[in-house]
N, C-alpha and C positions, 0 to 999 in steps of 0.2 A: 452707242461701239467706239472703242476707241481703237486709236491704229497709228503705228509707230512709222513715221515717214524721212526724219532728219536728225540723224546721232542718237546717242543713247537717250538724250531726255523730253526731247520735244514730243507730245503726242497731240493727237486730234482727236475733239471728242466730241461727237453732234448733241446738238445744242438738245437738254431738255428741260421742265422745270425746276430741277434741284441746282442747275446750274446758273437759275439768276444774280446768287451773288457773286460767282467770277463778273457777268458783262459788268456790273456795279464796279467792281475792283480795274476790272480792265479800262472802262469807257471813262473815269474816276469823272472829277469835277467837270472837266468838260464835256463829259456825255460825249466821249470818242473827238468829237469836232466843232465846236461852234455852238455845241448843247444840242445836238442833231439825234445822238440816241437811236442812231439808223432808222431814222422814219425820213428820210430826206423824199427816196422811191415812193413812199406810204400815204402819203400825203397830194391831193389831186393836183395841187398848185402853188407854186411861189405866193411873192407879194404879201397883203398884211396875214393871210392864213396860215404862212411857215412863219413869221413874225408872233403870232399869238402857239403856233405848237411847239416852237424850239424852246428848250430848257426843260423845265421841269414839267406840262405838262407832255413833252417827249417824251421824256422818263414816263410817266406813270402811263405815255399809250405801249411802251417797248414793254414793260413789266405786267403788263394786261396781258400783250399776247404769248409772251415767254411763258409765262405761270398757266395761260388756257394752253399752252401747246401748237399756237396756232405761228409762232413766227420759226423759219426754219434757218439755219444756220451753223458753222463748226467752230469751236475755240480751239484754238492750238495753248498748250500749257507747257514750259519748262520746268518743269517736277510738278508743283504744285499750284506753279503762278501763271494764272494769265498773260500768256503774250499775241494773242492774234485772233482774229474775226474775222469770217467770211460770210456775207448774208445769201443766200440761196431760194429759188421760191416758184412758183407760176410766178410769168409776167403777169397775169391777172390782177395779180397781190398789190402790183405796184404802178397806180393810176399814172404817177407823173411822168414815168416814161412817154405816156403819150403826146404830153405836152411839149416834149424835143425835138422836133423836125425831122432831127439825123437818126431818129429811133422809131421812127413811124413805120408800121407794116401792116399790111394787111391780114397776112397770115399767121397770127400769133395765138389760133384758139386752142395749141396745146402746149406752148412753148414755152417752159422755165426760159428763171436766167439765173444768172449769177451776178450781182449789182455794186457789193461794196468789201470791202477790205478795210480794216484797223489792224493794224500791226505796233507794239507798244515801241516809245523810243526805245532807243537802247536794243534794241532785238530786231530794226530792220538793216536788210544788207544782207539776210543770214538764210535765205531762200525759207522764209516760213510764209509767206503766200502763195509759194506755187507748193508748197504745201497743204494748205487749205485747201487751194483749186482742187486735188486728188480727191482729198476727203472730201469735199462738194459733189464730185461727177459720182462717189462710187455710192454717195446716201444716193443721189438719183437713180442711179442704175435700180438702188434697193426696191425704188418707186414705182420703177419702169417705165422713166421718163425716157423720151424718145428724142426730142431737140432742146437743146441748151442754148441761150446767146447770152455774149457780154459786150460790156461798151468798157471794152481797154483806153485806157488814152496812150498817146503818143509821145514826141518831143514836142515842146514848142511851136509856133508857127515861122521862128528864125532858128529850128534846130536843138535848142537848147534842153537838156534832160529836166523836166517838172523836176520841182521841191514833192516831198512825201506828200504833203495836203494837201493835193491836188492829183495825184495820181491813186486816188482809195477807190476807183472802181478798176483797179490793176494795170501792171504795164500788159503791152501788146503781147509781148513775146513769151510771158509765159503758158498764153492760149496759144499760140502758134506752137507751140513745144509738147501741147497735149493734143495739139489734130484741129485746133479750131480754124475756120476760115472764112476772111474777111469775105461777106455779101454784099454790104452796103456802103457807101462813103458820102456821106450829102453834106458833110460840112469837113473842112481843112484835118480836122485835131479830133474827129470825132469817128472813127470807124465801128460797124457794128461787125458781131463775128460770130458763127455758130459751128455746131457741135453736132454731128448726128450719134447721140448713142447706141443706134441700133447697132451701128456697122462698127462698131469702138471694140 
């Protein structure tokens, strides 16, 4: 399902198997960032396992997830060109979250999350991440999701704005605008925010 969110050109479309070529085009040779292919949160731990996963193995994993319909996300298009990506899904699909102390919770059974954004260079600063988030929330409402959480970035410890490469979980402001509330901050720059979709 495609929606129009920002101006006459940008449209947002929920991922489906036929959009795999758009993922390849958007992520490019770098696999989005550092060969990740949106697998960072899907790998149980970092270290050696991540070194063995990133790059071509991560691309193959993402291809299997997309073509089997198991990866959930939203793609943004400027005309026919893919320019943005947002990943969402059940928190249990992203086991690496449990390795980050700041994000650990006991009440995750039915919680979903938004955990990754990638905006093509040259299209940043145009509100595309905000549009992706809105489209992801609509997709989760269609699935009758009750609670969604996210792990946005804040300013650095010295108050400076983070570079886009470090803002891939999304800026705090776009979540606050859509009603997310901070429920936990166990590290200065790692808030955990949630939204009750049943009340929106």
